[in-house]
C-alpha positions as a Python dict, from the first residue, in 0.01 Angstrom:
ca = {
    (1, 'X'): (0, 0, 0),
    (2, 'X'): (298, -101, 208),
    (3, 'X'): (509, 201, 296),
    (4, 'X'): (773, 270, 555),
    (5, 'X'): (709, 564, 783),
    (6, 'X'): (983, 755, 602),
    (7, 'X'): (822, 684, 264),
    (8, 'X'): (483, 792, 398),
    (9, 'X'): (636, 1116, 527),
    (10, 'X'): (800, 1201, 196),
    (11, 'X'): (497, 1097, -8),
    (12, 'X'): (264, 1316, 196),
    (13, 'X'): (503, 1611, 186),
    (14, 'X'): (495, 1581, -194),
    (15, 'X'): (115, 1584, -187),
    (16, 'X'): (116, 1895, 29),
    (17, 'X'): (307, 2085, -237),
    (18, 'X'): (642, 2081, -57),
    (19, 'X'): (922, 2147, -304),
    (20, 'X'): (1217, 2211, -73),
    (21, 'X'): (1326, 2053, 254),
    (22, 'X'): (1609, 2210, 456),
    (23, 'X'): (1806, 2010, 709),
    (24, 'X'): (2123, 1851, 839),
    (25, 'X'): (2167, 1473, 799),
    (26, 'X'): (2193, 1256, 1108),
    (27, 'X'): (2158, 892, 1209),
    (28, 'X'): (1794, 918, 1319),
    (29, 'X'): (1709, 1062, 975),
    (30, 'X'): (1893, 810, 758),
    (31, 'X'): (1575, 643, 631),
    (32, 'X'): (1407, 977, 558),
    (33, 'X'): (1708, 1093, 358),
    (34, 'X'): (1702, 766, 165),
    (35, 'X'): (1330, 806, 95),
    (36, 'X'): (1396, 1160, -31),
    (37, 'X'): (1680, 1033, -251),
    (38, 'X'): (1470, 753, -400),
    (39, 'X'): (1181, 993, -463),
    (40, 'X'): (1422, 1239, -629),
    (41, 'X'): (1566, 967, -851),
    (42, 'X'): (1213, 872, -955),
    (43, 'X'): (1146, 1228, -1067),
    (44, 'X'): (990, 1352, -745),
    (45, 'X'): (952, 1727, -690),
    (46, 'X'): (1131, 1773, -356),
    (47, 'X'): (1484, 1911, -342),
    (48, 'X'): (1681, 1854, -22),
    (49, 'X'): (1917, 2134, 86),
    (50, 'X'): (2177, 2029, 343),
    (51, 'X'): (2278, 2323, 559),
    (52, 'X'): (2586, 2339, 780),
    (53, 'X'): (2391, 2387, 1102),
    (54, 'X'): (2034, 2318, 1208),
    (55, 'X'): (1983, 2682, 1302),
    (56, 'X'): (2076, 2778, 947),
    (57, 'X'): (1846, 2513, 800),
    (58, 'X'): (1553, 2624, 1013),
    (59, 'X'): (1609, 2992, 931),
    (60, 'X'): (1604, 2899, 563),
    (61, 'X'): (1277, 2711, 604),
    (62, 'X'): (1121, 2995, 805),
    (63, 'X'): (1203, 3270, 557),
    (64, 'X'): (1110, 3047, 263),
    (65, 'X'): (768, 2988, 419),
    (66, 'X'): (714, 3350, 514),
    (67, 'X'): (795, 3497, 176),
    (68, 'X'): (633, 3232, -46),
    (69, 'X'): (332, 3126, 163),
    (70, 'X'): (423, 2766, 79),
    (71, 'X'): (519, 2507, 343),
    (72, 'X'): (875, 2565, 460),
    (73, 'X'): (1005, 2237, 604),
    (74, 'X'): (1309, 2178, 820),
    (75, 'X'): (1414, 1825, 906),
    (76, 'X'): (1622, 1772, 1221),
    (77, 'X'): (1753, 1501, 1448),
    (78, 'X'): (1629, 1490, 1808),
    (79, 'X'): (1800, 1656, 2100),
    (80, 'X'): (2070, 1897, 1980),
    (81, 'X'): (1915, 1917, 1633),
    (82, 'X'): (1583, 2029, 1778),
    (83, 'X'): (1750, 2272, 2016),
    (84, 'X'): (1962, 2421, 1738),
    (85, 'X'): (1648, 2484, 1531),
    (86, 'X'): (1450, 2652, 1809),
    (87, 'X'): (1586, 3003, 1749),
    (88, 'X'): (1449, 3000, 1395),
    (89, 'X'): (1120, 2840, 1497),
    (90, 'X'): (1074, 3110, 1761),
    (91, 'X'): (1146, 3372, 1495),
    (92, 'X'): (877, 3215, 1279),
    (93, 'X'): (638, 3228, 1573),
    (94, 'X'): (702, 3600, 1606),
    (95, 'X'): (666, 3659, 1232),
    (96, 'X'): (360, 3442, 1155),
    (97, 'X'): (546, 3198, 931),
    (98, 'X'): (379, 2872, 814),
    (99, 'X'): (685, 2652, 867),
    (100, 'X'): (691, 2284, 960),
    (101, 'X'): (965, 2140, 1180),
    (102, 'X'): (983, 1762, 1140),
    (103, 'X'): (1190, 1616, 1423),
    (104, 'X'): (1305, 1258, 1461),
    (105, 'X'): (1315, 1103, 1806),
    (106, 'X'): (1474, 808, 1982),
    (107, 'X'): (1296, 469, 1953),
    (108, 'X'): (944, 467, 2098),
    (109, 'X'): (1018, 194, 2353),
    (110, 'X'): (1302, 400, 2500),
    (111, 'X'): (1136, 741, 2500),
    (112, 'X'): (1078, 904, 2836),
    (113, 'X'): (1285, 654, 3032),
    (114, 'X'): (1588, 873, 3086),
    (115, 'X'): (1835, 608, 2972),
    (116, 'X'): (2073, 852, 2805),
    (117, 'X'): (2005, 735, 2452),
    (118, 'X'): (2188, 932, 2179),
    (119, 'X'): (2023, 1277, 2136),
    (120, 'X'): (1758, 1211, 2403),
    (121, 'X'): (1575, 1509, 2552),
    (122, 'X'): (1367, 1478, 2872),
    (123, 'X'): (1064, 1640, 2706),
    (124, 'X'): (1118, 1704, 2336),
    (125, 'X'): (744, 1738, 2278),
    (126, 'X'): (720, 2010, 2540),
    (127, 'X'): (1020, 2191, 2399),
    (128, 'X'): (866, 2207, 2051),
    (129, 'X'): (522, 2297, 2184),
    (130, 'X'): (667, 2604, 2354),
    (131, 'X'): (745, 2777, 2022),
    (132, 'X'): (475, 2640, 1790),
    (133, 'X'): (99, 2685, 1751),
    (134, 'X'): (47, 2308, 1708),
    (135, 'X'): (269, 2013, 1783),
    (136, 'X'): (207, 1640, 1762),
    (137, 'X'): (382, 1304, 1786),
    (138, 'X'): (311, 1016, 1550),
    (139, 'X'): (200, 709, 1744),
    (140, 'X'): (211, 475, 1444),
    (141, 'X'): (347, 475, 1090),
    (142, 'X'): (-6, 463, 948),
    (143, 'X'): (-88, 796, 1109),
    (144, 'X'): (202, 987, 956),
    (145, 'X'): (23, 1105, 636),
    (146, 'X'): (-278, 1237, 828),
    (147, 'X'): (-54, 1416, 1076),
    (148, 'X'): (150, 1579, 799),
    (149, 'X'): (-174, 1697, 638),
    (150, 'X'): (-296, 1832, 973),
    (151, 'X'): (36, 2005, 1037),
    (152, 'X'): (30, 2188, 703),
    (153, 'X'): (-332, 2291, 753),
    (154, 'X'): (-264, 2418, 1105),
    (155, 'X'): (45, 2611, 995),
    (156, 'X'): (-151, 2834, 759),
    (157, 'X'): (-500, 2845, 908),
    (158, 'X'): (-607, 3142, 1119),
    (159, 'X'): (-287, 3315, 1220),
    (160, 'X'): (-3, 3141, 1033),
    (161, 'X'): (263, 3009, 1267),
    (162, 'X'): (514, 2724, 1294),
    (163, 'X'): (405, 2370, 1368),
    (164, 'X'): (604, 2061, 1464),
    (165, 'X'): (575, 1689, 1409),
    (166, 'X'): (786, 1435, 1600),
    (167, 'X'): (839, 1085, 1461),
    (168, 'X'): (1039, 818, 1644),
    (169, 'X'): (1305, 635, 1445),
    (170, 'X'): (1131, 297, 1474),
    (171, 'X'): (822, 442, 1308),
    (172, 'X'): (1030, 580, 1022),
    (173, 'X'): (1156, 227, 947),
    (174, 'X'): (833, 39, 1021),
    (175, 'X'): (637, -78, 716),
    (176, 'X'): (259, -76, 723),
    (177, 'X'): (-45, -61, 499),
    (178, 'X'): (-59, 316, 465),
    (179, 'X'): (-280, 540, 256),
    (180, 'X'): (-162, 888, 169),
    (181, 'X'): (-413, 1161, 256),
    (182, 'X'): (-565, 1419, 26),
    (183, 'X'): (-364, 1741, 58),
    (184, 'X'): (-473, 2007, 304),
    (185, 'X'): (-677, 2292, 154),
    (186, 'X'): (-460, 2564, 4),
    (187, 'X'): (-472, 2801, 296),
    (188, 'X'): (-785, 2756, 504),
    (189, 'X'): (-941, 3098, 496),
    (190, 'X'): (-1112, 3191, 820),
    (191, 'X'): (-1484, 3237, 828),
    (192, 'X'): (-1596, 3579, 713),
    (193, 'X'): (-1663, 3810, 1008),
    (194, 'X'): (-2022, 3881, 1097),
    (195, 'X'): (-2181, 4137, 870),
    (196, 'X'): (-2301, 4341, 1167),
    (197, 'X'): (-1946, 4372, 1304),
    (198, 'X'): (-1807, 4481, 969),
    (199, 'X'): (-2091, 4729, 924),
    (200, 'X'): (-2022, 4877, 1269),
    (201, 'X'): (-1657, 4936, 1185),
    (202, 'X'): (-1743, 5071, 841),
    (203, 'X'): (-1981, 5322, 999),
    (204, 'X'): (-1709, 5439, 1239),
    (205, 'X'): (-1466, 5476, 949),
    (206, 'X'): (-1709, 5665, 731),
    (207, 'X'): (-1799, 5903, 1014),
    (208, 'X'): (-1435, 5987, 1087),
    (209, 'X'): (-1286, 6313, 964),
    (210, 'X'): (-922, 6226, 1026),
    (211, 'X'): (-890, 5846, 1009),
    (212, 'X'): (-552, 5672, 1027),
    (213, 'X'): (-490, 5311, 932),
    (214, 'X'): (-214, 5136, 1127),
    (215, 'X'): (-79, 4818, 967),
    (216, 'X'): (127, 4544, 1129),
    (217, 'X'): (296, 4230, 1007),
    (218, 'X'): (-37, 4048, 997),
    (219, 'X'): (-121, 4244, 682),
    (220, 'X'): (179, 4095, 505),
    (221, 'X'): (119, 3747, 650),
    (222, 'X'): (-232, 3743, 501),
    (223, 'X'): (-120, 3899, 170),
    (224, 'X'): (-358, 4188, 238),
    (225, 'X'): (-152, 4475, 98),
    (226, 'X'): (-378, 4538, -202),
    (227, 'X'): (-688, 4539, 19),
    (228, 'X'): (-523, 4779, 264),
    (229, 'X'): (-427, 5014, -20),
    (230, 'X'): (-780, 5003, -159),
    (231, 'X'): (-928, 5089, 183),
    (232, 'X'): (-684, 5377, 232),
    (233, 'X'): (-775, 5519, -107),
    (234, 'X'): (-1146, 5480, -39),
    (235, 'X'): (-1107, 5680, 284),
    (236, 'X'): (-825, 5912, 174),
    (237, 'X'): (-662, 5798, 497),
    (238, 'X'): (-287, 5781, 567),
    (239, 'X'): (-143, 5438, 646),
    (240, 'X'): (125, 5404, 913),
    (241, 'X'): (317, 5078, 873),
    (242, 'X'): (503, 4919, 1161),
    (243, 'X'): (861, 4810, 1104),
    (244, 'X'): (725, 4459, 1039),
    (245, 'X'): (483, 4580, 771),
    (246, 'X'): (706, 4784, 541),
    (247, 'X'): (575, 4783, 186),
    (248, 'X'): (222, 4672, 276),
    (249, 'X'): (137, 4992, 90),
    (250, 'X'): (419, 5076, -155),
    (251, 'X'): (644, 5352, -20),
    (252, 'X'): (587, 5576, -322),
    (253, 'X'): (211, 5589, -253),
    (254, 'X'): (110, 5932, -118),
    (255, 'X'): (-81, 5769, 170),
    (256, 'X'): (206, 5542, 280),
    (257, 'X'): (410, 5626, 591),
    (258, 'X'): (671, 5442, 796),
    (259, 'X'): (637, 5393, 1170),
    (260, 'X'): (841, 5711, 1210),
    (261, 'X'): (525, 5906, 1127),
    (262, 'X'): (321, 5752, 1409),
    (263, 'X'): (387, 6028, 1668),
    (264, 'X'): (291, 6289, 1410),
    (265, 'X'): (-25, 6123, 1276),
    (266, 'X'): (-178, 5921, 1560),
    (267, 'X'): (-229, 6215, 1801),
    (268, 'X'): (-407, 6405, 1522),
    (269, 'X'): (-644, 6122, 1428),
    (270, 'X'): (-1005, 6106, 1543),
    (271, 'X'): (-1021, 5739, 1448),
    (272, 'X'): (-748, 5470, 1427),
    (273, 'X'): (-805, 5135, 1258),
    (274, 'X'): (-531, 4890, 1364),
    (275, 'X'): (-499, 4584, 1140),
    (276, 'X'): (-269, 4289, 1206),
    (277, 'X'): (-58, 4464, 1468),
    (278, 'X'): (0, 4432, 1840),
    (279, 'X'): (-9, 4812, 1844),
    (280, 'X'): (244, 4828, 2125),
    (281, 'X'): (565, 5014, 2195),
    (282, 'X'): (888, 4823, 2270),
    (283, 'X'): (822, 4905, 2635),
    (284, 'X'): (506, 4695, 2637),
    (285, 'X'): (259, 4984, 2641),
    (286, 'X'): (-6, 5066, 2384),
    (287, 'X'): (82, 5330, 2128),
    (288, 'X'): (-70, 5665, 2227),
    (289, 'X'): (-377, 5799, 2050),
    (290, 'X'): (-567, 6124, 2091),
    (291, 'X'): (-813, 6152, 2382),
    (292, 'X'): (-1157, 6071, 2249),
    (293, 'X'): (-1030, 5908, 1930),
    (294, 'X'): (-1210, 5593, 1828),
    (295, 'X'): (-979, 5292, 1820),
    (296, 'X'): (-1071, 4976, 1628),
    (297, 'X'): (-854, 4664, 1650),
    (298, 'X'): (-865, 4391, 1385),
    (299, 'X'): (-647, 4087, 1443),
    (300, 'X'): (-644, 3713, 1375),
    (301, 'X'): (-510, 3655, 1728),
    (302, 'X'): (-748, 3721, 2016),
    (303, 'X'): (-450, 3787, 2246),
    (304, 'X'): (-378, 4106, 2051),
    (305, 'X'): (-726, 4253, 2097),
    (306, 'X'): (-714, 4317, 2471),
    (307, 'X'): (-516, 4515, 2731),
    (308, 'X'): (-288, 4701, 2747),
    (309, 'X'): (-454, 4837, 2434),
    (310, 'X'): (-765, 5052, 2450),
    (311, 'X'): (-1032, 4971, 2193),
    (312, 'X'): (-1383, 5090, 2118),
    (313, 'X'): (-1444, 4805, 1874),
    (314, 'X'): (-1256, 4479, 1819),
    (315, 'X'): (-1284, 4222, 1544),
    (316, 'X'): (-1126, 3877, 1550),
    (317, 'X'): (-1056, 3823, 1182),
    (318, 'X'): (-794, 3763, 917),
    (319, 'X'): (-662, 4093, 785),
    (320, 'X'): (-737, 4030, 417),
    (321, 'X'): (-1088, 3901, 482),
    (322, 'X'): (-1171, 4194, 710),
    (323, 'X'): (-1025, 4456, 474),
    (324, 'X'): (-1201, 4310, 170),
    (325, 'X'): (-1534, 4315, 354),
    (326, 'X'): (-1480, 4669, 481),
    (327, 'X'): (-1407, 4791, 129),
    (328, 'X'): (-1726, 4630, 3),
    (329, 'X'): (-1943, 4784, 275),
    (330, 'X'): (-1781, 5127, 241),
    (331, 'X'): (-1848, 5128, -130),
    (332, 'X'): (-2220, 5098, -49),
    (333, 'X'): (-2193, 5371, 215),
    (334, 'X'): (-2010, 5605, -23),
    (335, 'X'): (-2086, 5965, 62),
    (336, 'X'): (-2282, 5883, 377),
    (337, 'X'): (-2043, 6022, 635),
    (338, 'X'): (-1803, 6293, 737),
    (339, 'X'): (-1533, 6241, 474),
    (340, 'X'): (-1159, 6273, 525),
    (341, 'X'): (-1029, 6615, 616),
    (342, 'X'): (-662, 6524, 578),
    (343, 'X'): (-507, 6779, 346),
    (344, 'X'): (-245, 6670, 88),
    (345, 'X'): (-13, 6949, 201),
    (346, 'X'): (-47, 6837, 563),
    (347, 'X'): (48, 6479, 477),
    (348, 'X'): (329, 6599, 252),
    (349, 'X'): (473, 6796, 544),
    (350, 'X'): (470, 6484, 764),
    (351, 'X'): (645, 6293, 488),
    (352, 'X'): (907, 6566, 455),
    (353, 'X'): (960, 6570, 831),
    (354, 'X'): (1021, 6194, 830),
    (355, 'X'): (1263, 6229, 540),
    (356, 'X'): (1460, 6501, 718),
    (357, 'X'): (1489, 6288, 1030),
    (358, 'X'): (1611, 5984, 839),
    (359, 'X'): (1853, 6179, 619),
    (360, 'X'): (2010, 6343, 924),
    (361, 'X'): (2155, 6010, 1041),
    (362, 'X'): (2486, 5973, 861),
    (363, 'X'): (2659, 5771, 733),
    (364, 'X'): (2376, 5521, 777),
    (365, 'X'): (2141, 5708, 545),
    (366, 'X'): (2392, 5715, 261),
    (367, 'X'): (2432, 5337, 290),
    (368, 'X'): (2054, 5283, 302),
    (369, 'X'): (2019, 5499, -7),
    (370, 'X'): (2291, 5297, -183),
    (371, 'X'): (2105, 4974, -106),
    (372, 'X'): (1781, 5113, -244),
    (373, 'X'): (1956, 5241, -555),
    (374, 'X'): (2104, 4899, -635),
    (375, 'X'): (1820, 4663, -541),
    (376, 'X'): (1534, 4630, -793),
    (377, 'X'): (1187, 4733, -672),
    (378, 'X'): (1079, 4367, -649),
    (379, 'X'): (1409, 4256, -492),
    (380, 'X'): (1432, 4142, -131),
    (381, 'X'): (1631, 4309, 145),
    (382, 'X'): (1675, 4079, 444),
    (383, 'X'): (1749, 4324, 722),
    (384, 'X'): (1969, 4246, 1021),
    (385, 'X'): (2033, 4405, 1358),
    (386, 'X'): (2314, 4636, 1261),
    (387, 'X'): (2365, 5010, 1258),
    (388, 'X'): (2262, 5050, 894),
    (389, 'X'): (1982, 4799, 940),
    (390, 'X'): (1828, 4992, 1228),
    (391, 'X'): (1783, 5298, 1009),
    (392, 'X'): (1667, 5085, 716),
    (393, 'X'): (1374, 4979, 934),
    (394, 'X'): (1223, 5326, 896),
    (395, 'X'): (1421, 5473, 608),
    (396, 'X'): (1441, 5206, 336),
    (397, 'X'): (1160, 5265, 84),
    (398, 'X'): (981, 4934, 27),
    (399, 'X'): (799, 4928, -306),
    (400, 'X'): (673, 4568, -314),
    (401, 'X'): (489, 4403, -22),
    (402, 'X'): (687, 4137, 161),
    (403, 'X'): (1028, 4230, 21),
    (404, 'X'): (1165, 4382, 342),
    (405, 'X'): (1231, 4090, 578),
    (406, 'X'): (1286, 4133, 952),
    (407, 'X'): (1304, 3897, 1253),
    (408, 'X'): (999, 4062, 1413),
    (409, 'X'): (988, 4107, 1786),
    (410, 'X'): (1240, 3830, 1844),
    (411, 'X'): (1521, 4056, 1721),
    (412, 'X'): (1713, 3745, 1618),
    (413, 'X'): (2075, 3841, 1568),
    (414, 'X'): (2240, 3617, 1309),
    (415, 'X'): (1919, 3515, 1137),
    (416, 'X'): (1977, 3731, 830),
    (417, 'X'): (2214, 3539, 604),
    (418, 'X'): (2055, 3192, 626),
    (419, 'X'): (1712, 3353, 602),
    (420, 'X'): (1819, 3527, 282),
    (421, 'X'): (1923, 3189, 141),
    (422, 'X'): (1573, 3057, 213),
    (423, 'X'): (1418, 3361, 45),
    (424, 'X'): (1632, 3308, -266),
    (425, 'X'): (1544, 2939, -288),
    (426, 'X'): (1180, 3039, -287),
    (427, 'X'): (1232, 3327, -535),
    (428, 'X'): (1516, 3215, -765),
    (429, 'X'): (1445, 3481, -1028),
    (430, 'X'): (1449, 3782, -793),
    (431, 'X'): (1735, 3972, -634),
    (432, 'X'): (1802, 3894, -267),
    (433, 'X'): (2040, 4098, -51),
    (434, 'X'): (2136, 4021, 308),
    (435, 'X'): (2252, 4316, 522),
    (436, 'X'): (2464, 4220, 824),
    (437, 'X'): (2699, 4349, 1087),
    (438, 'X'): (3021, 4160, 1144),
    (439, 'X'): (2890, 4030, 1474),
    (440, 'X'): (2562, 3892, 1345),
    (441, 'X'): (2705, 3754, 1022),
    (442, 'X'): (2957, 3550, 1218),
    (443, 'X'): (2677, 3350, 1382),
    (444, 'X'): (2587, 3172, 1059),
    (445, 'X'): (2872, 3252, 821),
    (446, 'X'): (2929, 2878, 774),
    (447, 'X'): (2627, 2886, 544),
    (448, 'X'): (2851, 3042, 280),
    (449, 'X'): (2932, 2677, 211),
    (450, 'X'): (2561, 2602, 157),
    (451, 'X'): (2524, 2899, -76),
    (452, 'X'): (2824, 2786, -277),
    (453, 'X'): (2724, 2418, -292),
    (454, 'X'): (2374, 2489, -423),
    (455, 'X'): (2452, 2806, -618),
    (456, 'X'): (2212, 3018, -411),
    (457, 'X'): (2262, 3368, -549),
    (458, 'X'): (2239, 3586, -240),
    (459, 'X'): (2463, 3888, -201),
    (460, 'X'): (2575, 3935, 159),
    (461, 'X'): (2669, 4289, 262),
    (462, 'X'): (2876, 4285, 583),
    (463, 'X'): (2931, 4616, 764),
    (464, 'X'): (3243, 4553, 968),
    (465, 'X'): (3323, 4770, 1271),
    (466, 'X'): (3487, 4489, 1471),
    (467, 'X'): (3230, 4526, 1746),
    (468, 'X'): (2883, 4456, 1869),
    (469, 'X'): (2836, 4821, 1793),
    (470, 'X'): (2514, 4882, 1980),
    (471, 'X'): (2639, 4714, 2297),
    (472, 'X'): (2964, 4907, 2274),
    (473, 'X'): (2778, 5237, 2250),
    (474, 'X'): (2562, 5152, 2551),
    (475, 'X'): (2873, 5066, 2750),
    (476, 'X'): (3029, 5397, 2646),
    (477, 'X'): (2723, 5611, 2717),
    (478, 'X'): (2570, 5442, 3021),
    (479, 'X'): (2855, 5255, 3189),
    (480, 'X'): (3140, 5507, 3171),
    (481, 'X'): (3324, 5326, 2894),
    (482, 'X'): (3377, 5000, 3080),
    (483, 'X'): (3389, 4784, 2769),
    (484, 'X'): (3342, 4413, 2810),
    (485, 'X'): (3250, 4157, 2547),
    (486, 'X'): (3158, 4417, 2287),
    (487, 'X'): (3483, 4442, 2090),
    (488, 'X'): (3539, 4171, 1829),
    (489, 'X'): (3832, 4026, 1639),
    (490, 'X'): (3644, 3978, 1314),
    (491, 'X'): (3805, 3803, 1018),
    (492, 'X'): (3887, 3946, 679),
    (493, 'X'): (3548, 3869, 529),
    (494, 'X'): (3667, 3900, 170),
    (495, 'X'): (3930, 3631, 223),
    (496, 'X'): (3684, 3425, 428),
    (497, 'X'): (3427, 3426, 147),
    (498, 'X'): (3692, 3346, -112),
    (499, 'X'): (3802, 3047, 96),
    (500, 'X'): (3449, 2909, 45),
    (501, 'X'): (3474, 2978, -328),
    (502, 'X'): (3239, 3277, -301),
    (503, 'X'): (3342, 3591, -495),
    (504, 'X'): (3394, 3890, -265),
    (505, 'X'): (3500, 4254, -279),
    (506, 'X'): (3551, 4537, -34),
    (507, 'X'): (3358, 4866, -69),
    (508, 'X'): (3489, 5170, 116),
    (509, 'X'): (3202, 5413, 59),
    (510, 'X'): (2826, 5422, -11),
    (511, 'X'): (2893, 5490, -378),
    (512, 'X'): (3130, 5196, -396),
    (513, 'X'): (2871, 4978, -226),
    (514, 'X'): (2603, 5074, -478),
    (515, 'X'): (2835, 4995, -767),
    (516, 'X'): (2955, 4664, -624),
    (517, 'X'): (2600, 4559, -539),
    (518, 'X'): (2469, 4632, -888),
    (519, 'X'): (2754, 4429, -1033),
    (520, 'X'): (2703, 4135, -798),
    (521, 'X'): (2328, 4122, -862),
    (522, 'X'): (2402, 4094, -1232),
    (523, 'X'): (2601, 3774, -1180),
    (524, 'X'): (2477, 3424, -1092),
    (525, 'X'): (2569, 3259, -766),
    (526, 'X'): (2649, 3390, -418),
    (527, 'X'): (2873, 3687, -343),
    (528, 'X'): (2988, 3900, -51),
    (529, 'X'): (3068, 4268, -10),
    (530, 'X'): (3257, 4377, 301),
    (531, 'X'): (3209, 4741, 403),
    (532, 'X'): (3461, 4859, 666),
    (533, 'X'): (3300, 5120, 891),
    (534, 'X'): (3383, 5307, 1206),
    (535, 'X'): (3163, 5402, 1497),
    (536, 'X'): (2832, 5543, 1381),
    (537, 'X'): (2594, 5786, 1552),
    (538, 'X'): (2309, 5639, 1748),
    (539, 'X'): (1980, 5599, 1564),
    (540, 'X'): (1788, 5525, 1885),
    (541, 'X'): (1684, 5883, 1962),
    (542, 'X'): (1503, 5869, 1630),
    (543, 'X'): (1355, 5522, 1672),
    (544, 'X'): (1272, 5494, 2039),
    (545, 'X'): (1329, 5829, 2199),
    (546, 'X'): (1676, 5722, 2307),
    (547, 'X'): (1591, 5377, 2446),
    (548, 'X'): (1856, 5133, 2322),
    (549, 'X'): (1641, 4822, 2350),
    (550, 'X'): (1810, 4483, 2376),
    (551, 'X'): (1986, 4448, 2044),
    (552, 'X'): (2354, 4370, 2019),
    (553, 'X'): (2512, 4447, 1685),
}
């Protein structure tokens, strides 16, 4: 049938199960927006959410994709629109998110000629390829459906990661005989690993006396939490979860430990199974294990199976597939090995040690505890780079896999609030809370308008110390108090939110925060809670042995 390129794009997105598209309108997208509007008016399933900035739109799409597993689509104009979206796409690359960035481009006949056409980039394809696992350009309107199908399949096959599709404006308006493609398979599962490889790892696990399982974000990306829990129970082995894997095993499980326990458990293990993690310190070195301990690495990305890590056995495999197969083999091998010698009292002591360390950091711990008290077990906490957020990374008990959202290794300051909006769009019936510092929140606070317009019921908690607190502390401790660029003139966030029509209150203590948060989560629509705070003690001696890293708020 005769379709314009824009109609083909929208029609194929519908076939791929896309239900929300996030973007900012612009002249190169006029025909796509019209195709979306006509499809909507005809009863189509896609809702378009217009953000106030492309970075906000892309963060929404990224977090939507990561927490739902469904395609998260952002739609941007070329040039500045693409560049504005890159921060979020790079975050998705770090966090294994199956998002799709659809970018318009200048007319095909003018591309690459350097004529200074509106929004022209010298190499837009190269820019997008640098932060995606797959990127393509449509060469004709007829090819658009097949490329959309390929993009969705690539985004969630193997290691999920962002993909990009560029379509020139003339192709969006061109009409051609176009056939929509059958939708991509619902998550191409990788081939099962070779039985011999799984059996080898299972034998190493069964022979171990003090096995430790170390889980990274890949476990959450593959929805492998239940399989990981089953393996831990089969082995009676403690599970250490990186800060990107919180909740892979629910925090209340006796075998679940935060990354804070790694220096206590890893040196005592005679075997470490690492699943879905880079297994590296922030300094770029492998995490230390005991001399002579067997180390097995399982990862969907071959790049994470080699140096600087040491490994006795490696397996290139999806986390859920590998864990399911290991559980099956171990069930057959039941009783044919050394058996775990971890004692419940020993593990309880490690848990108590971790709790004492976390609870010693005040007032951050009291605020983390208030958040946990108010947020339902299946509610989402979108964590930001702020003083309370740093401690939450190891101290916030996560009871449901995937409900503690971080920016991964990108450490993307300002991602939190728009990301929380994307989470809420994908999970409209669950509580979503965004924790921010005043510095980070200010990067995307314009999205309060988006939350208000679409009634997206996220509660933003803004801890306001009028500073990039971490930078200020570094300048005080390491540069003799020569402060520069770290002190902020932040607004009155309550009045700011109210100016957008968003209800807001101020909470002066952890108890007040818990009360205000419970009340806000009981009401529909967006809200904001400002928490004025002073300088807080450094959490870095606890997290990184005193290394401040490169975070700012």
